[in-house]
PyMOL Python script that loads the backbone (N, CA, C, O; Angstrom):
from pymol import cmd

cmd.read_pdbstr("""\
ATOM      1  N   MET A   1      69.369  80.935 111.381  1.00  0.00           N
ATOM      2  CA  MET A   1      70.036  80.872 110.091  1.00  0.00           C
ATOM      3  C   MET A   1      71.239  79.929 110.214  1.00  0.00           C
ATOM      4  O   MET A   1      72.046  80.063 111.133  1.00  0.00           O
ATOM      5  N   THR A   2      71.349  79.001 109.306  1.00  0.00           N
ATOM      6  CA  THR A   2      72.420  78.008 109.394  1.00  0.00           C
ATOM      7  C   THR A   2      73.327  78.069 108.171  1.00  0.00           C
ATOM      8  O   THR A   2      73.644  77.041 107.574  1.00  0.00           O
ATOM      9  N   ASP A   3      73.739  79.263 107.806  1.00  0.00           N
ATOM     10  CA  ASP A   3      74.661  79.411 106.681  1.00  0.00           C
ATOM     11  C   ASP A   3      76.009  78.804 107.015  1.00  0.00           C
ATOM     12  O   ASP A   3      76.508  78.935 108.132  1.00  0.00           O
ATOM     13  N   ARG A   4      76.574  78.155 106.054  1.00  0.00           N
ATOM     14  CA  ARG A   4      77.961  77.709 106.185  1.00  0.00           C
ATOM     15  C   ARG A   4      78.840  78.823 105.626  1.00  0.00           C
ATOM     16  O   ARG A   4      78.390  79.627 104.810  1.00  0.00           O
ATOM     17  N   PHE A   5      80.078  78.866 106.061  1.00  0.00           N
ATOM     18  CA  PHE A   5      80.946  79.944 105.590  1.00  0.00           C
ATOM     19  C   PHE A   5      81.159  79.854 104.085  1.00  0.00           C
ATOM     20  O   PHE A   5      81.334  80.878 103.425  1.00  0.00           O
ATOM     21  N   GLU A   6      81.148  78.637 103.529  1.00  0.00           N
ATOM     22  CA  GLU A   6      81.316  78.487 102.080  1.00  0.00           C
ATOM     23  C   GLU A   6      80.164  79.158 101.327  1.00  0.00           C
ATOM     24  O   GLU A   6      80.361  79.759 100.271  1.00  0.00           O
ATOM     25  N   ASP A   7      78.958  79.042 101.893  1.00  0.00           N
ATOM     26  CA  ASP A   7      77.800  79.683 101.273  1.00  0.00           C
ATOM     27  C   ASP A   7      77.950  81.203 101.296  1.00  0.00           C
ATOM     28  O   ASP A   7      77.580  81.885 100.340  1.00  0.00           O
ATOM     29  N   CYS A   8      78.489  81.721 102.382  1.00  0.00           N
ATOM     30  CA  CYS A   8      78.702  83.162 102.501  1.00  0.00           C
ATOM     31  C   CYS A   8      79.732  83.644 101.489  1.00  0.00           C
ATOM     32  O   CYS A   8      79.574  84.708 100.890  1.00  0.00           O
ATOM     33  N   ILE A   9      80.780  82.862 101.301  1.00  0.00           N
ATOM     34  CA  ILE A   9      81.812  83.235 100.325  1.00  0.00           C
ATOM     35  C   ILE A   9      81.240  83.194  98.915  1.00  0.00           C
ATOM     36  O   ILE A   9      81.518  84.084  98.110  1.00  0.00           O
ATOM     37  N   LEU A  10      80.443  82.173  98.604  1.00  0.00           N
ATOM     38  CA  LEU A  10      79.801  82.111  97.287  1.00  0.00           C
ATOM     39  C   LEU A  10      78.878  83.303  97.071  1.00  0.00           C
ATOM     40  O   LEU A  10      78.841  83.870  95.979  1.00  0.00           O
ATOM     41  N   ALA A  11      78.132  83.685  98.105  1.00  0.00           N
ATOM     42  CA  ALA A  11      77.240  84.843  98.007  1.00  0.00           C
ATOM     43  C   ALA A  11      78.039  86.130  97.812  1.00  0.00           C
ATOM     44  O   ALA A  11      77.659  86.991  97.019  1.00  0.00           O
ATOM     45  N   ALA A  12      79.143  86.253  98.539  1.00  0.00           N
ATOM     46  CA  ALA A  12      79.997  87.440  98.391  1.00  0.00           C
ATOM     47  C   ALA A  12      80.555  87.519  96.982  1.00  0.00           C
ATOM     48  O   ALA A  12      80.570  88.589  96.375  1.00  0.00           O
ATOM     49  N   ARG A  13      81.016  86.386  96.458  1.00  0.00           N
ATOM     50  CA  ARG A  13      81.569  86.349  95.099  1.00  0.00           C
ATOM     51  C   ARG A  13      80.490  86.752  94.077  1.00  0.00           C
ATOM     52  O   ARG A  13      80.759  87.522  93.155  1.00  0.00           O
ATOM     53  N   ALA A  14      79.281  86.229  94.249  1.00  0.00           N
ATOM     54  CA  ALA A  14      78.187  86.558  93.334  1.00  0.00           C
ATOM     55  C   ALA A  14      77.845  88.047  93.394  1.00  0.00           C
ATOM     56  O   ALA A  14      77.649  88.682  92.358  1.00  0.00           O
ATOM     57  N   GLU A  15      77.774  88.600  94.602  1.00  0.00           N
ATOM     58  CA  GLU A  15      77.464  90.031  94.745  1.00  0.00           C
ATOM     59  C   GLU A  15      78.571  90.904  94.167  1.00  0.00           C
ATOM     60  O   GLU A  15      78.293  91.933  93.552  1.00  0.00           O
ATOM     61  N   LEU A  16      79.818  90.501  94.359  1.00  0.00           N
ATOM     62  CA  LEU A  16      80.931  91.268  93.792  1.00  0.00           C
ATOM     63  C   LEU A  16      80.898  91.229  92.267  1.00  0.00           C
ATOM     64  O   LEU A  16      81.236  92.219  91.618  1.00  0.00           O
ATOM     65  N   LYS A  17      80.495  90.098  91.688  1.00  0.00           N
ATOM     66  CA  LYS A  17      80.386  90.015  90.231  1.00  0.00           C
ATOM     67  C   LYS A  17      79.269  90.919  89.721  1.00  0.00           C
ATOM     68  O   LYS A  17      79.398  91.537  88.664  1.00  0.00           O
ATOM     69  N   VAL A  18      78.172  90.996  90.473  1.00  0.00           N
ATOM     70  CA  VAL A  18      77.099  91.918  90.103  1.00  0.00           C
ATOM     71  C   VAL A  18      77.602  93.355  90.180  1.00  0.00           C
ATOM     72  O   VAL A  18      77.349  94.153  89.277  1.00  0.00           O
ATOM     73  N   ALA A  19      78.309  93.683  91.249  1.00  0.00           N
ATOM     74  CA  ALA A  19      78.855  95.037  91.414  1.00  0.00           C
ATOM     75  C   ALA A  19      79.825  95.365  90.291  1.00  0.00           C
ATOM     76  O   ALA A  19      79.816  96.478  89.764  1.00  0.00           O
ATOM     77  N   ARG A  20      80.670  94.391  89.918  1.00  0.00           N
ATOM     78  CA  ARG A  20      81.629  94.604  88.828  1.00  0.00           C
ATOM     79  C   ARG A  20      80.884  94.914  87.531  1.00  0.00           C
ATOM     80  O   ARG A  20      81.272  95.822  86.796  1.00  0.00           O
ATOM     81  N   GLN A  21      79.816  94.163  87.247  1.00  0.00           N
ATOM     82  CA  GLN A  21      79.068  94.395  86.012  1.00  0.00           C
ATOM     83  C   GLN A  21      78.356  95.744  86.032  1.00  0.00           C
ATOM     84  O   GLN A  21      78.339  96.452  85.025  1.00  0.00           O
ATOM     85  N   LEU A  22      77.768  96.103  87.175  1.00  0.00           N
ATOM     86  CA  LEU A  22      77.102  97.403  87.279  1.00  0.00           C
ATOM     87  C   LEU A  22      78.092  98.549  87.079  1.00  0.00           C
ATOM     88  O   LEU A  22      77.799  99.520  86.382  1.00  0.00           O
ATOM     89  N   LEU A  23      79.266  98.424  87.697  1.00  0.00           N
ATOM     90  CA  LEU A  23      80.287  99.465  87.511  1.00  0.00           C
ATOM     91  C   LEU A  23      80.750  99.518  86.064  1.00  0.00           C
ATOM     92  O   LEU A  23      80.928 100.599  85.502  1.00  0.00           O
ATOM     93  N   GLN A  24      80.947  98.342  85.459  1.00  0.00           N
ATOM     94  CA  GLN A  24      81.396  98.315  84.060  1.00  0.00           C
ATOM     95  C   GLN A  24      80.354  98.957  83.146  1.00  0.00           C
ATOM     96  O   GLN A  24      80.702  99.699  82.228  1.00  0.00           O
ATOM     97  N   ASP A  25      79.081  98.672  83.396  1.00  0.00           N
ATOM     98  CA  ASP A  25      78.016  99.283  82.596  1.00  0.00           C
ATOM     99  C   ASP A  25      78.011 100.800  82.756  1.00  0.00           C
ATOM    100  O   ASP A  25      77.854 101.539  81.783  1.00  0.00           O
ATOM    101  N   GLU A  26      78.184 101.252  83.996  1.00  0.00           N
ATOM    102  CA  GLU A  26      78.184 102.698  84.242  1.00  0.00           C
ATOM    103  C   GLU A  26      79.397 103.367  83.600  1.00  0.00           C
ATOM    104  O   GLU A  26      79.287 104.456  83.038  1.00  0.00           O
ATOM    105  N   ILE A  27      80.549 102.711  83.686  1.00  0.00           N
ATOM    106  CA  ILE A  27      81.763 103.257  83.061  1.00  0.00           C
ATOM    107  C   ILE A  27      81.602 103.287  81.543  1.00  0.00           C
ATOM    108  O   ILE A  27      81.995 104.259  80.899  1.00  0.00           O
ATOM    109  N   SER A  28      81.030 102.235  80.973  1.00  0.00           N
ATOM    110  CA  SER A  28      80.858 102.159  79.517  1.00  0.00           C
ATOM    111  C   SER A  28      79.911 103.229  78.985  1.00  0.00           C
ATOM    112  O   SER A  28      80.103 103.740  77.882  1.00  0.00           O
ATOM    113  N   SER A  29      78.890 103.566  79.770  1.00  0.00           N
ATOM    114  CA  SER A  29      77.915 104.547  79.304  1.00  0.00           C
ATOM    115  C   SER A  29      78.266 105.971  79.725  1.00  0.00           C
ATOM    116  O   SER A  29      77.534 106.908  79.408  1.00  0.00           O
ATOM    117  N   TYR A  30      79.370 106.138  80.429  1.00  0.00           N
ATOM    118  CA  TYR A  30      79.766 107.467  80.903  1.00  0.00           C
ATOM    119  C   TYR A  30      80.219 108.315  79.715  1.00  0.00           C
ATOM    120  O   TYR A  30      80.919 107.813  78.835  1.00  0.00           O
ATOM    121  N   PRO A  31      79.832 109.592  79.674  1.00  0.00           N
ATOM    122  CA  PRO A  31      80.303 110.446  78.571  1.00  0.00           C
ATOM    123  C   PRO A  31      81.828 110.554  78.588  1.00  0.00           C
ATOM    124  O   PRO A  31      82.453 110.487  79.647  1.00  0.00           O
ATOM    125  N   ALA A  32      82.398 110.718  77.439  1.00  0.00           N
ATOM    126  CA  ALA A  32      83.856 110.775  77.325  1.00  0.00           C
ATOM    127  C   ALA A  32      84.422 111.864  78.241  1.00  0.00           C
ATOM    128  O   ALA A  32      84.134 113.047  78.062  1.00  0.00           O
ATOM    129  N   PRO A  33      85.235 111.448  79.231  1.00  0.00           N
ATOM    130  CA  PRO A  33      85.811 112.432  80.153  1.00  0.00           C
ATOM    131  C   PRO A  33      87.111 113.013  79.602  1.00  0.00           C
ATOM    132  O   PRO A  33      87.717 112.477  78.675  1.00  0.00           O
ATOM    133  N   ILE A  34      87.507 114.111  80.197  1.00  0.00           N
ATOM    134  CA  ILE A  34      88.843 114.643  79.933  1.00  0.00           C
ATOM    135  C   ILE A  34      89.774 113.845  80.828  1.00  0.00           C
ATOM    136  O   ILE A  34      89.603 113.823  82.047  1.00  0.00           O
ATOM    137  N   ALA A  35      90.750 113.196  80.233  1.00  0.00           N
ATOM    138  CA  ALA A  35      91.623 112.285  80.985  1.00  0.00           C
ATOM    139  C   ALA A  35      92.177 112.938  82.240  1.00  0.00           C
ATOM    140  O   ALA A  35      92.761 114.021  82.193  1.00  0.00           O
ATOM    141  N   GLY A  36      91.980 112.252  83.372  1.00  0.00           N
ATOM    142  CA  GLY A  36      92.544 112.688  84.642  1.00  0.00           C
ATOM    143  C   GLY A  36      91.847 113.867  85.290  1.00  0.00           C
ATOM    144  O   GLY A  36      92.249 114.289  86.374  1.00  0.00           O
ATOM    145  N   CYS A  37      90.804 114.420  84.655  1.00  0.00           N
ATOM    146  CA  CYS A  37      90.170 115.622  85.196  1.00  0.00           C
ATOM    147  C   CYS A  37      88.751 115.393  85.694  1.00  0.00           C
ATOM    148  O   CYS A  37      88.149 116.306  86.259  1.00  0.00           O
ATOM    149  N   ASP A  38      88.209 114.219  85.504  1.00  0.00           N
ATOM    150  CA  ASP A  38      86.832 113.952  85.871  1.00  0.00           C
ATOM    151  C   ASP A  38      86.803 113.119  87.150  1.00  0.00           C
ATOM    152  O   ASP A  38      87.036 111.911  87.110  1.00  0.00           O
ATOM    153  N   ALA A  39      86.519 113.755  88.275  1.00  0.00           N
ATOM    154  CA  ALA A  39      86.579 113.091  89.576  1.00  0.00           C
ATOM    155  C   ALA A  39      85.574 111.956  89.680  1.00  0.00           C
ATOM    156  O   ALA A  39      85.892 110.914  90.254  1.00  0.00           O
ATOM    157  N   GLN A  40      84.370 112.125  89.142  1.00  0.00           N
ATOM    158  CA  GLN A  40      83.363 111.069  89.247  1.00  0.00           C
ATOM    159  C   GLN A  40      83.783 109.834  88.437  1.00  0.00           C
ATOM    160  O   GLN A  40      83.624 108.707  88.907  1.00  0.00           O
ATOM    161  N   PHE A  41      84.308 110.033  87.244  1.00  0.00           N
ATOM    162  CA  PHE A  41      84.784 108.920  86.421  1.00  0.00           C
ATOM    163  C   PHE A  41      85.945 108.215  87.106  1.00  0.00           C
ATOM    164  O   PHE A  41      85.997 106.986  87.143  1.00  0.00           O
ATOM    165  N   ASN A  42      86.875 108.995  87.650  1.00  0.00           N
ATOM    166  CA  ASN A  42      88.016 108.408  88.359  1.00  0.00           C
ATOM    167  C   ASN A  42      87.552 107.617  89.581  1.00  0.00           C
ATOM    168  O   ASN A  42      88.136 106.586  89.917  1.00  0.00           O
ATOM    169  N   HIS A  43      86.502 108.102  90.241  1.00  0.00           N
ATOM    170  CA  HIS A  43      85.942 107.381  91.379  1.00  0.00           C
ATOM    171  C   HIS A  43      85.367 106.033  90.932  1.00  0.00           C
ATOM    172  O   HIS A  43      85.557 105.026  91.614  1.00  0.00           O
ATOM    173  N   LEU A  44      84.672 106.005  89.800  1.00  0.00           N
ATOM    174  CA  LEU A  44      84.142 104.747  89.270  1.00  0.00           C
ATOM    175  C   LEU A  44      85.266 103.767  88.972  1.00  0.00           C
ATOM    176  O   LEU A  44      85.153 102.577  89.267  1.00  0.00           O
ATOM    177  N   LEU A  45      86.344 104.264  88.390  1.00  0.00           N
ATOM    178  CA  LEU A  45      87.495 103.404  88.101  1.00  0.00           C
ATOM    179  C   LEU A  45      88.103 102.852  89.386  1.00  0.00           C
ATOM    180  O   LEU A  45      88.483 101.683  89.442  1.00  0.00           O
ATOM    181  N   ALA A  46      88.197 103.684  90.410  1.00  0.00           N
ATOM    182  CA  ALA A  46      88.756 103.240  91.692  1.00  0.00           C
ATOM    183  C   ALA A  46      87.857 102.197  92.338  1.00  0.00           C
ATOM    184  O   ALA A  46      88.345 101.212  92.891  1.00  0.00           O
ATOM    185  N   GLU A  47      86.548 102.407  92.272  1.00  0.00           N
ATOM    186  CA  GLU A  47      85.607 101.439  92.845  1.00  0.00           C
ATOM    187  C   GLU A  47      85.692 100.114  92.096  1.00  0.00           C
ATOM    188  O   GLU A  47      85.644  99.049  92.710  1.00  0.00           O
ATOM    189  N   ARG A  48      85.817 100.176  90.784  1.00  0.00           N
ATOM    190  CA  ARG A  48      85.952  98.946  90.002  1.00  0.00           C
ATOM    191  C   ARG A  48      87.205  98.197  90.409  1.00  0.00           C
ATOM    192  O   ARG A  48      87.190  96.971  90.517  1.00  0.00           O
ATOM    193  N   GLN A  49      88.294  98.924  90.635  1.00  0.00           N
ATOM    194  CA  GLN A  49      89.537  98.280  91.048  1.00  0.00           C
ATOM    195  C   GLN A  49      89.398  97.607  92.407  1.00  0.00           C
ATOM    196  O   GLN A  49      89.951  96.528  92.621  1.00  0.00           O
ATOM    197  N   LYS A  50      88.659  98.235  93.338  1.00  0.00           N
ATOM    198  CA  LYS A  50      88.439  97.628  94.652  1.00  0.00           C
ATOM    199  C   LYS A  50      87.632  96.336  94.528  1.00  0.00           C
ATOM    200  O   LYS A  50      87.925  95.350  95.205  1.00  0.00           O
ATOM    201  N   VAL A  51      86.617  96.343  93.663  1.00  0.00           N
ATOM    202  CA  VAL A  51      85.804  95.139  93.464  1.00  0.00           C
ATOM    203  C   VAL A  51      86.655  94.033  92.835  1.00  0.00           C
ATOM    204  O   VAL A  51      86.577  92.877  93.252  1.00  0.00           O
ATOM    205  N   LEU A  52      87.466  94.382  91.834  1.00  0.00           N
ATOM    206  CA  LEU A  52      88.338  93.385  91.199  1.00  0.00           C
ATOM    207  C   LEU A  52      89.345  92.822  92.195  1.00  0.00           C
ATOM    208  O   LEU A  52      89.631  91.625  92.176  1.00  0.00           O
ATOM    209  N   ALA A  53      89.881  93.667  93.056  1.00  0.00           N
ATOM    210  CA  ALA A  53      90.836  93.207  94.071  1.00  0.00           C
ATOM    211  C   ALA A  53      90.156  92.272  95.069  1.00  0.00           C
ATOM    212  O   ALA A  53      90.747  91.279  95.491  1.00  0.00           O
ATOM    213  N   ALA A  54      88.924  92.586  95.444  1.00  0.00           N
ATOM    214  CA  ALA A  54      88.196  91.734  96.383  1.00  0.00           C
ATOM    215  C   ALA A  54      87.913  90.367  95.766  1.00  0.00           C
ATOM    216  O   ALA A  54      88.046  89.344  96.437  1.00  0.00           O
ATOM    217  N   LEU A  55      87.522  90.345  94.490  1.00  0.00           N
ATOM    218  CA  LEU A  55      87.308  89.077  93.801  1.00  0.00           C
ATOM    219  C   LEU A  55      88.599  88.269  93.729  1.00  0.00           C
ATOM    220  O   LEU A  55      88.599  87.058  93.947  1.00  0.00           O
ATOM    221  N   SER A  56      89.680  88.941  93.427  1.00  0.00           N
ATOM    222  CA  SER A  56      90.977  88.276  93.352  1.00  0.00           C
ATOM    223  C   SER A  56      91.374  87.710  94.709  1.00  0.00           C
ATOM    224  O   SER A  56      91.891  86.596  94.792  1.00  0.00           O
ATOM    225  N   ASP A  57      91.134  88.471  95.769  1.00  0.00           N
ATOM    226  CA  ASP A  57      91.469  88.015  97.117  1.00  0.00           C
ATOM    227  C   ASP A  57      90.664  86.773  97.507  1.00  0.00           C
ATOM    228  O   ASP A  57      91.175  85.899  98.207  1.00  0.00           O
ATOM    229  N   LEU A  58      89.411  86.689  97.057  1.00  0.00           N
ATOM    230  CA  LEU A  58      88.602  85.508  97.367  1.00  0.00           C
ATOM    231  C   LEU A  58      89.152  84.250  96.696  1.00  0.00           C
ATOM    232  O   LEU A  58      88.989  83.144  97.210  1.00  0.00           O
ATOM    233  N   ASP A  59      89.798  84.423  95.557  1.00  0.00           N
ATOM    234  CA  ASP A  59      90.336  83.272  94.815  1.00  0.00           C
ATOM    235  C   ASP A  59      91.760  82.914  95.218  1.00  0.00           C
ATOM    236  O   ASP A  59      92.256  81.847  94.856  1.00  0.00           O
ATOM    237  N   GLU A  60      92.421  83.795  95.962  1.00  0.00           N
ATOM    238  CA  GLU A  60      93.820  83.577  96.322  1.00  0.00           C
ATOM    239  C   GLU A  60      93.957  82.495  97.393  1.00  0.00           C
ATOM    240  O   GLU A  60      93.182  82.447  98.348  1.00  0.00           O
ATOM    241  N   ILE A  61      94.943  81.642  97.219  1.00  0.00           N
ATOM    242  CA  ILE A  61      95.252  80.632  98.232  1.00  0.00           C
ATOM    243  C   ILE A  61      96.175  81.287  99.258  1.00  0.00           C
ATOM    244  O   ILE A  61      97.219  81.839  98.910  1.00  0.00           O
ATOM    245  N   VAL A  62      95.780  81.219 100.504  1.00  0.00           N
ATOM    246  CA  VAL A  62      96.520  81.882 101.573  1.00  0.00           C
ATOM    247  C   VAL A  62      97.313  80.836 102.361  1.00  0.00           C
ATOM    248  O   VAL A  62      96.775  79.803 102.758  1.00  0.00           O
ATOM    249  N   PHE A  63      98.573  81.116 102.575  1.00  0.00           N
ATOM    250  CA  PHE A  63      99.419  80.241 103.387  1.00  0.00           C
ATOM    251  C   PHE A  63      99.313  80.669 104.841  1.00  0.00           C
ATOM    252  O   PHE A  63      99.494  81.844 105.162  1.00  0.00           O
ATOM    253  N   VAL A  64      99.022  79.722 105.715  1.00  0.00           N
ATOM    254  CA  VAL A  64      98.960  79.983 107.153  1.00  0.00           C
ATOM    255  C   VAL A  64     100.098  79.198 107.796  1.00  0.00           C
ATOM    256  O   VAL A  64     100.059  77.968 107.824  1.00  0.00           O
ATOM    257  N   PRO A  65     101.108  79.892 108.313  1.00  0.00           N
ATOM    258  CA  PRO A  65     102.230  79.184 108.912  1.00  0.00           C
ATOM    259  C   PRO A  65     101.817  78.418 110.167  1.00  0.00           C
ATOM    260  O   PRO A  65     101.001  78.882 110.964  1.00  0.00           O
ATOM    261  N   THR A  66     102.397  77.251 110.314  1.00  0.00           N
ATOM    262  CA  THR A  66     102.180  76.428 111.503  1.00  0.00           C
ATOM    263  C   THR A  66     103.541  75.915 111.961  1.00  0.00           C
ATOM    264  O   THR A  66     104.517  76.037 111.221  1.00  0.00           O
ATOM    265  N   PRO A  67     103.633  75.348 113.152  1.00  0.00           N
ATOM    266  CA  PRO A  67     104.927  74.812 113.587  1.00  0.00           C
ATOM    267  C   PRO A  67     105.482  73.752 112.632  1.00  0.00           C
ATOM    268  O   PRO A  67     106.699  73.631 112.488  1.00  0.00           O
ATOM    269  N   ARG A  68     104.609  72.986 111.982  1.00  0.00           N
ATOM    270  CA  ARG A  68     105.079  71.952 111.062  1.00  0.00           C
ATOM    271  C   ARG A  68     105.413  72.503 109.682  1.00  0.00           C
ATOM    272  O   ARG A  68     106.204  71.894 108.962  1.00  0.00           O
ATOM    273  N   SER A  69     104.842  73.623 109.295  1.00  0.00           N
ATOM    274  CA  SER A  69     105.125  74.265 108.014  1.00  0.00           C
ATOM    275  C   SER A  69     105.320  75.759 108.242  1.00  0.00           C
ATOM    276  O   SER A  69     104.406  76.547 107.999  1.00  0.00           O
ATOM    277  N   PRO A  70     106.506  76.156 108.707  1.00  0.00           N
ATOM    278  CA  PRO A  70     106.713  77.567 109.032  1.00  0.00           C
ATOM    279  C   PRO A  70     106.821  78.481 107.802  1.00  0.00           C
ATOM    280  O   PRO A  70     106.614  79.689 107.919  1.00  0.00           O
ATOM    281  N   THR A  71     107.139  77.926 106.637  1.00  0.00           N
ATOM    282  CA  THR A  71     107.231  78.718 105.411  1.00  0.00           C
ATOM    283  C   THR A  71     106.545  77.953 104.286  1.00  0.00           C
ATOM    284  O   THR A  71     106.399  76.733 104.362  1.00  0.00           O
ATOM    285  N   PRO A  72     106.121  78.668 103.236  1.00  0.00           N
ATOM    286  CA  PRO A  72     105.471  77.981 102.121  1.00  0.00           C
ATOM    287  C   PRO A  72     106.369  76.916 101.477  1.00  0.00           C
ATOM    288  O   PRO A  72     105.868  75.924 100.948  1.00  0.00           O
ATOM    289  N   GLN A  73     107.675  77.115 101.517  1.00  0.00           N
ATOM    290  CA  GLN A  73     108.603  76.199 100.874  1.00  0.00           C
ATOM    291  C   GLN A  73     108.900  74.966 101.743  1.00  0.00           C
ATOM    292  O   GLN A  73     109.490  74.004 101.251  1.00  0.00           O
ATOM    293  N   ALA A  74     108.508  74.975 103.008  1.00  0.00           N
ATOM    294  CA  ALA A  74     108.856  73.901 103.920  1.00  0.00           C
ATOM    295  C   ALA A  74     108.121  72.613 103.608  1.00  0.00           C
ATOM    296  O   ALA A  74     108.571  71.536 103.998  1.00  0.00           O
ATOM    297  N   GLY A  75     106.991  72.702 102.907  1.00  0.00           N
ATOM    298  CA  GLY A  75     106.219  71.493 102.637  1.00  0.00           C
ATOM    299  C   GLY A  75     105.501  71.024 103.886  1.00  0.00           C
ATOM    300  O   GLY A  75     105.392  71.757 104.869  1.00  0.00           O
ATOM    301  N   VAL A  76     105.014  69.800 103.836  1.00  0.00           N
ATOM    302  CA  VAL A  76     104.270  69.230 104.963  1.00  0.00           C
ATOM    303  C   VAL A  76     105.092  68.118 105.575  1.00  0.00           C
ATOM    304  O   VAL A  76     105.517  67.190 104.888  1.00  0.00           O
ATOM    305  N   GLU A  77     105.308  68.219 106.855  1.00  0.00           N
ATOM    306  CA  GLU A  77     106.052  67.189 107.576  1.00  0.00           C
ATOM    307  C   GLU A  77     105.071  66.066 107.928  1.00  0.00           C
ATOM    308  O   GLU A  77     103.988  66.321 108.454  1.00  0.00           O
ATOM    309  N   SER A  78     105.454  64.838 107.637  1.00  0.00           N
ATOM    310  CA  SER A  78     104.575  63.726 108.010  1.00  0.00           C
ATOM    311  C   SER A  78     105.269  62.900 109.085  1.00  0.00           C
ATOM    312  O   SER A  78     106.491  62.751 109.077  1.00  0.00           O
ATOM    313  N   ARG A  79     104.497  62.380 109.988  1.00  0.00           N
ATOM    314  CA  ARG A  79     105.054  61.545 111.070  1.00  0.00           C
ATOM    315  C   ARG A  79     104.268  60.284 111.175  1.00  0.00           C
ATOM    316  O   ARG A  79     104.565  59.439 112.019  1.00  0.00           O
TER     317      ARG A  79
END
""", "prot")
cmd.dss("prot")
cmd.show_as("cartoon", "prot")
cmd.util.cbc("prot")
cmd.orient("prot")
């Protein structure tokens, strides 16, 4: 298998979007719960939040400090 990491990230993003839609469909069709008292409904909401956070993390630009750029504000040193 010769997957590139970019392909894996695209696949992960696609699967997370499918999971988000499946959770949203299940939440939408769930019978009206008593607020804060339905453990299964609250679990669905928590799972949806984890999927949304994972999608957000995939889109986030991450700063990796290096000796030439020790902080995000330092910019890039050119020589």
